[in-house]
C-alpha positions in Angstrom: 40.1 80.7 195.5 37.6 84.2 196.1 34.8 85.4 193.5 36.4 88.5 192.8 40.1 87.3 192.5 38.3 84.8 189.5 36.9 87.6 187.7 40.4 88.9 187.8 41.9 86.8 186.3 39.7 86.5 184.2 39.4 89.8 183.0 43.0 90.1 183.1 43.0 86.2 180.3 40.7 88.2 178.1 42.8 91.7 177.6 45.6 89.7 176.8 43.5 87.6 174.1 42.5 91.0 172.7 46.1 92.3 172.8 47.2 89.3 170.8 44.8 89.3 168.5 45.1 92.7 167.5 48.5 93.1 166.5 48.5 92.2 162.9 45.4 94.1 162.2 46.1 97.7 163.0 48.6 98.8 160.3 50.5 101.8 160.1 50.8 104.0 157.0 54.3 102.8 156.1 53.1 99.3 155.3 51.4 100.4 152.4 53.6 101.4 150.3 55.8 98.2 150.8 52.9 96.0 149.4 52.6 98.7 146.3 56.7 97.9 146.0 55.8 94.6 146.2 53.4 94.3 143.8 54.9 96.2 141.5 58.0 93.9 141.6 56.0 90.8 140.9 54.6 92.2 137.7 58.2 93.2 136.5 59.1 89.6 136.5 58.8 88.0 133.1 55.9 85.1 132.4 57.6 81.9 133.1 57.5 80.4 129.2 54.4 77.8 127.7 54.8 74.7 126.9 54.7 74.4 123.4 51.2 73.0 121.3 51.4 69.2 120.6 51.4 68.4 116.9 48.6 67.3 115.6 48.8 63.7 113.7 47.3 63.4 110.8 45.2 60.7 109.4 44.9 58.7 106.4 41.5 58.9 104.3 39.5 56.5 103.6 36.6 56.6 101.2 33.7 53.8 101.6 32.0 52.5 98.5 29.5 49.8 98.7 28.8 50.2 94.8 29.4 46.3 94.3 27.9 44.7 97.7 25.0 43.6 98.3 22.3 45.3 100.3 21.9 44.3 104.1 17.7 45.3 104.2 17.3 43.7 101.3 14.9 40.8 100.2 17.5 39.0 98.0 17.3 35.8 100.0 13.4 35.6 100.7 12.6 36.6 97.1 14.9 33.6 96.2 13.2 30.8 98.0 9.1 32.2 97.7 8.4 28.0 96.1 10.5 26.1 97.5 10.8 24.7 101.3 8.4 24.3 104.1 6.5 28.0 105.0 4.4 28.6 107.6 0.0 29.1 106.4 -0.6 32.6 107.2 -3.8 32.3 106.0 -4.2 29.8 109.2 -6.5 31.2 111.9 -4.2 30.7 115.1 -5.1 28.6 118.0 -5.1 29.8 121.4 -1.9 27.8 122.6 -0.1 29.3 120.1 0.4 32.7 122.0 3.1 30.5 124.5 6.4 29.7 124.3 6.4 25.5 124.2 8.9 25.9 127.7 6.6 26.7 129.3 3.5 24.6 128.8 3.4 21.0 130.7 1.2 18.1 130.0 -0.6 16.4 132.5 -2.1 13.7 131.4 -3.9 12.3 128.6 -8.0 10.9 127.9 -8.1 8.5 125.7 -6.6 5.7 124.6 -4.9 4.6 121.3 -5.0 6.8 118.2 -8.4 8.5 119.4 -5.8 9.8 122.5 -6.9 13.6 123.4 -3.1 15.0 125.3 -4.0 17.9 128.2 -1.8 20.6 128.5 -1.6 23.2 130.9 -0.9 26.7 129.9 0.7 29.6 132.1 -2.9 31.4 131.9 -3.9 27.9 134.3 -6.3 26.4 131.6 -5.9 23.1 130.8 -6.2 22.2 126.6 -7.7 19.0 125.0 -4.5 18.8 122.2 -4.8 15.9 120.0 -3.0 15.5 116.4 -3.6 18.3 113.6 -3.3 20.9 116.5 -1.1 23.1 117.0 1.3 24.4 120.3 3.8 27.1 121.3 5.1 30.3 119.3 6.8 28.3 116.2 4.4 27.0 114.5 4.6 23.4 116.6 2.5 21.1 114.3 1.4 18.1 116.4 2.3 14.9 115.2 1.2 12.3 117.6 -0.3 12.1 120.9 1.4 9.2 123.8 0.6 8.4 127.0 3.7 10.1 128.2 4.9 12.6 125.1 3.4 14.8 122.6 4.9 15.1 119.6 5.2 18.1 117.4 7.1 19.7 113.9 7.8 23.2 115.2 9.2 26.1 111.5 11.7 27.7 112.5 13.4 30.4 110.7 16.9 29.1 109.0 18.9 32.9 109.0 18.7 33.2 105.3 15.0 33.6 104.0 14.0 30.1 104.7 12.1 28.1 107.1 13.5 24.4 108.7 11.5 21.7 110.4 12.2 21.2 113.8 11.0 18.1 115.9 10.3 19.0 119.3 8.1 17.5 122.0 6.2 18.2 125.4 6.4 14.9 127.9 4.5 14.6 130.9 4.8 16.6 134.2 4.9 13.6 136.2 4.7 15.3 139.5 
């Protein structure tokens, strides 16, 4: 095909497309009344019925009165148990080994023999502390009762949930690595 013929076919295709697109765009003066008539017909139709509103459910009212019941935030339990059972000594100066949880420390050895045996405890701060009977370990007021070659035994004070305290035995075993 020649260049002139290609141009001619291209112009013909453009003309056909342009006339095809233009058919719906042009309107005649008679189209507007049909549109207005259709809008009037739609406006005259009755509106569809609405669904009825749902019936609101009535709830039974309840009045809460807690006048004869114990106040859960009062110190009723702690006031009654002031003199009985073990208690932590609030005036005692805390030892440095009481800032770490017991399960985060490990026994790494001992120094001495017999009743003068001192346990060596590695704390999370990577410092090894000397621990003997009477020292305190852990965050539950754990008082050391004895130091053996393979274990440090202690007694912890834990709250019993009713304002009192319970003694709980615990131990720290030698970490053999």
